[in-house]
Steps between C-alpha positions, in 0.01 A plus 500: 500500500821705514637754745471787248125450460443426866683807629316740271158343560557508877617862486182622330274266693597663830287798395199285412174521693611809694329758283165438327568790263851386396395139442196601297698748291729215394200270446337767283814550292537125450140445392406810302563451129453870424803584715700225333416426137281807458789738569719330240219490244458877533870540420469272196218710351677826588816387325305379195338840438781720628587730211871536438749436224559143613139380514537215250799356686315526832201319352727217390621466858143510632400210273808305610419574866139382468596176326777441755237529776311203357824303477590598856168393653494174303857416603436590865194275523676217315797513739267511802327184376813310394736586786461338844213650696598778740249612762443860595678645807160560660433124485843389625458370857874511578503879453231561762378769262270762653229563244442873439157657534297474181649168387308175455713197604339293223622737225713340229536178698518284186721737300876455503679822595807450281560699289289808568289560190448860617876554503541338158227716345581837655877477466446405135295818459752708696787375284314600185428845641868535597605440140256768380589751772754469782305730733172319437668161536669586829167629634328179383761282675462698824119490475502124437734435791321719756134462402485152344790285623541624859132457600509138382798429724348683798171311466670160474388442141855461367852434622764755395658240269164457324512871423870508409480205261176628350659842455804348328277307260311822427822689434618239251167480316459877488858551379483236224160616372625858463816422309479637146523168316211359705298820530499569127367154413229526766387857440505548120199279416306644796565860391396417142178351636443820698529705181259278304226445761547745789147446637553126551858555618405743777206287612735205549775725637261613771399141577863384525613788720192441716632149561827650623306735728301200626822292538351246257261380775197482272705343222620227733146445629377474141765240412440303820125493434559389140724213613246385762220522244690292246586239762135466599388477136759247390 
């Protein structure tokens, strides 16, 4: 626990449990995947089919962005498992945290809060969008901060440093993936595959972007079930 985290958490927590509407708006934003991943998935498809003279270059960036999302989520979960466990602000007794309306105190009780996988994922996406278009990227950063990161601090799901460190990781991953020497190696074989078998490509493209919209929840459930099944069999 540090004074930076404590002061910010306490500042926002003073507004908790005063307004049913305010608390539930934040709870809705934090839990609704359409508002989070769905919004970014719409942008991905819009950019892919947007007709302009730079479409091929944009598609290379989109492929790099999508692959970087998988790297980002995998790295975030690996760090959360390997680093010392950090409880959520809502579970920290020393904070005397006032739980907002709409929150279940048992939520995420076994999940370490550091780093924020939401911050890692959405700042990775925002960085990729920034490289494609400055206006779009700036909007994506603002949207991520106000509608994804801020609600998670207000609700006691994450400390500010969880968000900051997750955001920094996302920035680095997004930046590296979209550098020409990396992007070209990643995107060329994928674009050739698109030309040869577009029907299969777009079917899988939809499935992959759906996972981003769903924040990989079903993918993680699928993997977890597979691991449990194998353990019971063997």
